C-alpha positions as CSV (number, residue, x, y, z in Angstrom):
1,M,0.0,0.0,0.0
2,K,1.2,3.5,-0.8
3,K,2.3,5.8,2.0
4,P,-0.6,8.2,2.9
5,Y,-0.4,11.7,1.6
6,T,1.2,14.1,4.1
7,P,0.3,17.8,3.5
8,D,3.1,20.3,3.6
9,H,1.6,22.0,6.7
10,A,2.1,18.8,8.7
11,K,5.9,19.2,8.1
12,S,5.9,22.8,9.6
13,D,8.0,23.8,12.6
14,W,5.1,24.8,14.7
15,A,7.3,25.7,17.7
16,R,9.1,28.3,15.6
17,V,5.8,29.6,14.2
18,G,4.4,29.9,17.7
19,A,7.3,32.1,18.7
20,F,6.0,34.9,16.4
21,T,3.6,37.5,17.6
22,D,0.3,38.0,15.7
23,E,1.6,41.2,14.3
24,E,4.8,39.5,13.0
25,L,2.7,36.7,11.4
26,T,0.4,39.3,9.7
27,A,3.4,41.4,8.5
28,N,5.1,38.2,7.1
29,A,1.9,37.1,5.3
30,L,1.3,40.5,3.8
31,S,4.9,40.8,2.6
32,D,4.8,37.5,0.7
33,P,4.3,38.3,-3.0
34,D,3.9,34.6,-3.9
35,N,1.1,33.9,-1.5
36,P,-0.9,37.0,-0.5
37,P,-3.6,36.6,2.1
38,L,-7.1,35.8,0.7
39,T,-9.4,38.7,0.4
40,P,-13.1,38.1,0.4
41,E,-13.1,39.0,-3.4
42,R,-10.3,36.5,-4.2
43,L,-12.0,33.8,-2.1
44,A,-15.3,34.3,-4.0
45,T,-13.5,33.6,-7.3
46,M,-11.8,30.4,-6.2
47,R,-13.1,26.9,-7.0
48,R,-13.2,24.1,-4.5
49,A,-11.5,20.8,-5.4
50,P,-14.0,18.1,-6.2
51,M,-14.8,15.9,-3.2
52,S,-13.7,12.7,-5.1
53,R,-10.2,14.2,-5.7
54,T,-9.6,15.4,-2.1
55,L,-10.8,12.1,-0.8
56,R,-8.7,10.1,-3.1
57,I,-5.6,12.1,-2.3
58,A,-6.2,11.9,1.4
59,L,-6.3,8.1,1.0
60,G,-3.0,8.2,-0.9
61,L,-4.5,6.4,-4.0
62,T,-4.2,7.0,-7.7
63,Q,-7.3,7.3,-9.8
64,E,-6.9,3.7,-10.9
65,E,-6.5,2.4,-7.4
66,F,-9.4,4.4,-6.0
67,G,-11.7,3.4,-8.8
68,A,-10.8,-0.3,-8.5
69,R,-11.0,-0.4,-4.7
70,Y,-14.4,1.4,-4.6
71,Q,-15.8,0.0,-7.9
72,I,-16.1,3.4,-9.6
73,P,-15.5,3.4,-13.3
74,L,-12.2,5.2,-14.1
75,G,-13.9,7.4,-16.7
76,T,-16.6,8.5,-14.2
77,L,-13.9,9.3,-11.6
78,R,-11.9,11.3,-14.1
79,D,-15.0,13.2,-15.2
80,W,-15.8,14.1,-11.6
81,E,-12.3,15.2,-10.9
82,Q,-12.0,17.3,-14.1
83,E,-15.4,18.7,-13.4
84,R,-16.9,17.5,-16.7
85,S,-19.7,16.1,-14.6
86,E,-20.7,16.0,-11.0
87,P,-21.6,13.0,-8.8
88,D,-25.4,12.6,-8.5
89,A,-27.0,12.4,-5.0
90,P,-26.4,8.6,-4.6
91,A,-22.8,9.0,-5.7
92,R,-22.2,11.9,-3.3
93,A,-23.7,9.8,-0.5
94,Y,-21.4,6.9,-1.5
95,L,-18.3,9.3,-1.4
96,K,-19.4,10.5,2.1
97,A,-19.6,6.8,3.2
98,I,-16.1,6.2,1.8
99,R,-14.8,9.3,3.6
100,A,-16.4,8.1,6.9
101,A,-15.2,4.5,6.7
102,P,-12.8,3.8,3.8
103,Q,-11.5,0.5,5.1
104,V,-15.0,-0.9,5.9
105,I,-16.3,0.0,2.5
106,A,-13.3,-1.5,0.8
107,E,-13.6,-4.7,2.8
108,A,-17.3,-5.0,2.1
109,L,-16.7,-4.6,-1.6
110,A,-13.9,-7.2,-1.6
111,E,-16.0,-9.9,0.1
112,K,-17.3,-12.6,-2.1
113,P,-21.1,-13.2,-2.0
114,A,-22.2,-16.3,0.0
115,A,-23.0,-19.2,-2.3
């Protein structure tokens, strides 16, 4: 199994960050030309990543692995992630169930039906 995705903020030196005052943190954020703070106007223009993509990345899976494990056709998953289509209500509920209990769902799908 692949190593789970570790976001960059999990690698931060929080003790060093905690030593800054609020004023120093604000000044540093405002002076960063590559990553200016979000204004309400900029926030309104941003798009959220599709739930399927954030969930798949959090589980550390490729599209192929995620689709195979949860029995979602690869083309469907790609369409969701590239926003060519959106999951319907049952698919959104399924993605929420995967998010809540990924291992349980994977094990249930891997079980062979009783003869």
